[in-house]
N, C-alpha and C positions, 0 to 999 in steps of 0.2 A: 846263900850259896857260896861255896868256896871253890876255887880252881886249883885242882891237883893234877898236873900233867895234861892228859888227854881226855879226862872226864871231869865232869862237874857233879859235885855231890850236893844234893838238896836235903836239907833236914826237914822232916815233917813231924808234927806232933802226934799224928795218927799212927803211922807205920814205921817211924824211925827214919833210916837213910834210903834214898832212891838214887839209882845211878841215871843221870841224864847226859847223853852225848852232846858234844858241841854241834854236831850236824843237826840234831833235832832242835836245838836252841835257835840256830840260824835259820832253819826252815820255818820255825814258829814265828821268828822275828819278821822275815821277809813275807810270809803269808799275812801276818797282821798288817804290814804296811800296805800290801795289795788290797786287803779287805777295807782298811780305813780310806784309801783313795777311791775305791769303787763306791763306797757309801756316799763319800763327799760328792763324787760326780753325779750319782743318781739323785741326790737330794738337792742339787742346784736348781734353782728355778730359772725361768726363761730370762728374766732381767739380769741375773748374775752372769749368764752365758753371754749376753749381748755386750757386757763389758770387755769381753775378750775378742770381739769381732770388729772388723773395720767398718766404718760407716759406708753405706752403699752410695755410689755416685749416681746421679740422675742422668748423667750423659750415657749414651749407648757406648758400650765397649766391646771389643771383639777379642776373642781368645785365639791366640796362635799357638798350635801345637807343632813342635819341631820333630817329635818322634813319630815313627810310622805306627799305624794301627796294629800291626803285627807284634811289634816290640811291646806295645801297651797290653795287647792280649796275653802275650807270654808272661809279662810281669804280674798281671792280674791272676792268671792261672797259677803261677808259681806261688803267689802270696796266699791264695786260697788253700792250696795243698799244704803249705807250711803251717798255716793257722789251724787246720784240721789236724795235723800231726801234733802240734803244740797242745791243742785241747785234749787230745788222746793221752798225751804224756802227762799232762797236769792231772788228768783223772786218775791216772795210775799212781802219781805222787800223793794225791789227796786220799786215795782209797785206804780204809783201815784194814781191809782184808788182804792187800797186796803185800808179798813178803819183801824183805829188805833188798835182795838181790835184784828184784824187778824194779824197785824204786831207784836203786843205784844205776842201773842200765838206762832207765828213763831219764834220769838226771843227766847221765853222760850224753845221751842223745839230744837233750835240750841244749847242752853245751856246743855239741858239734853243729847243730842248726845255727846257733848264734854265731859261731866262728865262720861257718860257710857264708852266712849272710854278709858279715863284715868283709870277708875276702871278695865276695862278688861285687859289692859296692866299691871297694878299692880298685879292682880290676877294671870296672866300667869307667871310673874316673880317669884311670891311667890311659885306656883306649881313647877316650874322649879328648884328653890333653895332647897325647903323643901323635895319634893318627887321625884326629879330627872327625871321628865317626861316632854316631849314637850306636849303643849296643845293649844287648841283653846277655848276661853271663850266669850260668847255673853250674854250681859245684855240687856234684852228688858222688860221694865216695872218691874213687880214682877218676871219674869222668868229669871233664870240664867241657861244657858246650857254650860256644859263643856265637851269637847271631848279630851280625853287623848290618846296620841300615845303609844299604848302598845298592844301587840298581846293577852295577857291573861287578863281576867276580874278578878279583885280582890276586893271582897266586903269590906274588911277591908281598903284598900286604898281609895276606893270610899267614905266610911263613914268618913274617916279622912279628905279628901278633902272637903266634904260637911261641916263638923264641922269648918274647917278652913275658908271656904268662909262666913259662917254665922257670924263669928266674925268680918268680914269686913263690915257688914251692920247693920244699927240700926233697920230697920224694917224686918219683915219676908219676905223671898223670897222663891220661889219654885225652888229648885236646882235639876238639873238632871246631872248625870255623865254618859257618854258613853265612852266605850273603843273601840279604833279603831283596 
């Protein structure tokens, strides 16, 4: 294979030259890595998995959960929706019958999901550090929904959170704050 600008040219003894785009090479590379890791994980036996776990204490321990059940439920629901969307988009990307435009839009949507997830985690961390509240934040297009784990509603805190979130975005967003 030789690299000539934006396209790779592969010489074949059967058909001569074929054009292979960099995008298809990267896609094949990443898909291969995912496939190898999947096979590795599935083929691991129980003894190999136990090497990665901590030994269990025989003493009784109690689990303390700081977040409210509503925040946990919102996170689980959001994660399920995101995973379903990712699976649908991966099916589009891996389909041989799907056209290039659909694959490009599916790839862009996967990037958007990834970016939104990182923004949500960043904002939740900032709310926790600056305002000392557990929160759930969902970014969906131009809408940002923030659920704060607090029994009392405080307009000043809500306005401060909205101002803080606005500084994180270049474009205008419709931001709502709800108290749990």
